[in-house]
DRENKOL-913537 format. One line per field, with one value per residue (C-alpha): x, y, z; residue number from 1; residue in three letters. Coordinates in nm, 3 decimals. Layout:
% DRENKOL-913537
c1	(X | ...) .
c2	(Y | ...) .
c3	(Z | ...) .
pos	(NUM | ...) .
code	(ALA | ...) .
This chain:
% DRENKOL-913537
c1	(0.000 | 0.290 | 0.383 | 0.032 | 0.046 | 0.389 | 0.265 | -0.031 | 0.187 | 0.460 | 0.314 | 0.599 | 0.849 | 0.671 | 0.632 | 1.004 | 1.085 | 0.859 | 1.017 | 1.364 | 1.285 | 1.144 | 1.452 | 1.689 | 1.496 | 1.513 | 1.884 | 1.961 | 1.767 | 1.947 | 2.296 | 2.245 | 2.414 | 2.220 | 2.364 | 2.087 | 2.299 | 2.655 | 2.934 | 3.040 | 3.382 | 3.344 | 3.136 | 2.957 | 2.588 | 2.481 | 2.132 | 2.034 | 1.740 | 1.638 | 1.347 | 1.336 | 1.221 | 1.348 | 1.629 | 1.930 | 1.822 | 1.471 | 1.610 | 1.833 | 1.553 | 1.285 | 1.468 | 1.837 | 1.834 | 1.535 | 1.666 | 2.015 | 1.866 | 1.646 | 1.936 | 2.177 | 1.938 | 2.020 | 2.292 | 2.668 | 2.725 | 3.052 | 2.985 | 2.734 | 2.775 | 2.561 | 2.650 | 2.483 | 2.605) .
c2	(0.000 | 0.234 | 0.243 | 0.356 | 0.641 | 0.739 | 0.736 | 0.954 | 1.202 | 1.219 | 1.130 | 1.292 | 1.059 | 0.756 | 0.916 | 0.991 | 0.638 | 0.490 | 0.708 | 0.617 | 0.245 | 0.291 | 0.481 | 0.228 | -0.055 | 0.108 | 0.185 | -0.170 | -0.317 | -0.090 | -0.166 | -0.539 | -0.748 | -1.042 | -1.311 | -1.517 | -1.663 | -1.708 | -1.697 | -2.041 | -2.072 | -2.431 | -2.453 | -2.773 | -2.846 | -3.160 | -3.310 | -3.609 | -3.829 | -4.081 | -4.315 | -4.627 | -4.943 | -4.865 | -5.053 | -4.864 | -4.940 | -4.811 | -4.505 | -4.432 | -4.472 | -4.278 | -4.001 | -3.963 | -3.947 | -3.714 | -3.478 | -3.468 | -3.372 | -3.107 | -2.952 | -2.940 | -2.826 | -2.469 | -2.423 | -2.397 | -2.712 | -2.873 | -3.220 | -3.421 | -3.744 | -3.974 | -4.252 | -4.504 | -4.459) .
c3	(0.000 | 0.063 | -0.304 | -0.399 | -0.147 | -0.275 | -0.635 | -0.542 | -0.353 | -0.619 | -0.959 | -1.154 | -0.989 | -1.132 | -1.475 | -1.484 | -1.371 | -1.641 | -1.911 | -1.783 | -1.801 | -2.152 | -2.272 | -2.117 | -2.283 | -2.626 | -2.587 | -2.475 | -2.769 | -3.014 | -2.879 | -2.826 | -3.091 | -3.225 | -3.444 | -3.596 | -3.873 | -3.748 | -4.002 | -4.117 | -4.275 | -4.392 | -4.712 | -4.615 | -4.575 | -4.398 | -4.435 | -4.225 | -4.321 | -4.059 | -4.120 | -3.908 | -4.075 | -4.425 | -4.591 | -4.730 | -5.089 | -5.029 | -4.854 | -5.152 | -5.406 | -5.221 | -5.040 | -5.109 | -5.490 | -5.503 | -5.237 | -5.393 | -5.729 | -5.570 | -5.380 | -5.672 | -5.944 | -6.043 | -5.781 | -5.794 | -5.588 | -5.682 | -5.542 | -5.345 | -5.157 | -4.951 | -4.713 | -4.490 | -4.130) .
pos	(1 | 2 | 3 | 4 | 5 | 6 | 7 | 8 | 9 | 10 | 11 | 12 | 13 | 14 | 15 | 16 | 17 | 18 | 19 | 20 | 21 | 22 | 23 | 24 | 25 | 26 | 27 | 28 | 29 | 30 | 31 | 32 | 33 | 34 | 35 | 36 | 37 | 38 | 39 | 40 | 41 | 42 | 43 | 44 | 45 | 46 | 47 | 48 | 49 | 50 | 51 | 52 | 53 | 54 | 55 | 56 | 57 | 58 | 59 | 60 | 61 | 62 | 63 | 64 | 65 | 66 | 67 | 68 | 69 | 70 | 71 | 72 | 73 | 74 | 75 | 76 | 77 | 78 | 79 | 80 | 81 | 82 | 83 | 84 | 85) .
code	(MET | TRP | ILE | VAL | ARG | LEU | ALA | LEU | ARG | ARG | PRO | TYR | THR | PHE | VAL | VAL | MET | ALA | VAL | LEU | ILE | LEU | VAL | MET | GLY | VAL | VAL | SER | ILE | GLU | THR | MET | SER | THR | ASP | ILE | PHE | PRO | SER | ILE | ASP | ILE | PRO | VAL | VAL | SER | VAL | VAL | TRP | SER | TYR | SER | GLY | THR | SER | PRO | ASP | GLU | MET | GLU | LYS | ARG | PHE | THR | THR | ILE | SER | GLU | ARG | ALA | MET | THR | THR | GLY | SER | THR | THR | SER | SER | THR | SER | SER | ARG | ASN | PRO) .
C-alpha cells in the first residue's frame, strides 16, 4: 500500500521512472548485438534423413536421390555425396 500512497503524492516521480525504463529498454535493444545466422567458414551443408524401418536401398531410391537432385538443381554445388552410417 505504501507504493500507492507514494505514487499519489509524487506522480511525476513515477512518470520519470517509467520514461527512464522505456529509454533504457530502447537503448539496450538498439545496442544489443544479435547473431541469428553465425558466419560459417566451412562450405559444407549436412542433411540427415532418418526413417526407421526402411532398408538402405529403399532409402536411396525414395529419399536420397530425389533430395540430392532437388538440392543441386540450379545451384553452384561442386559435389554431393551420400552414405549409410
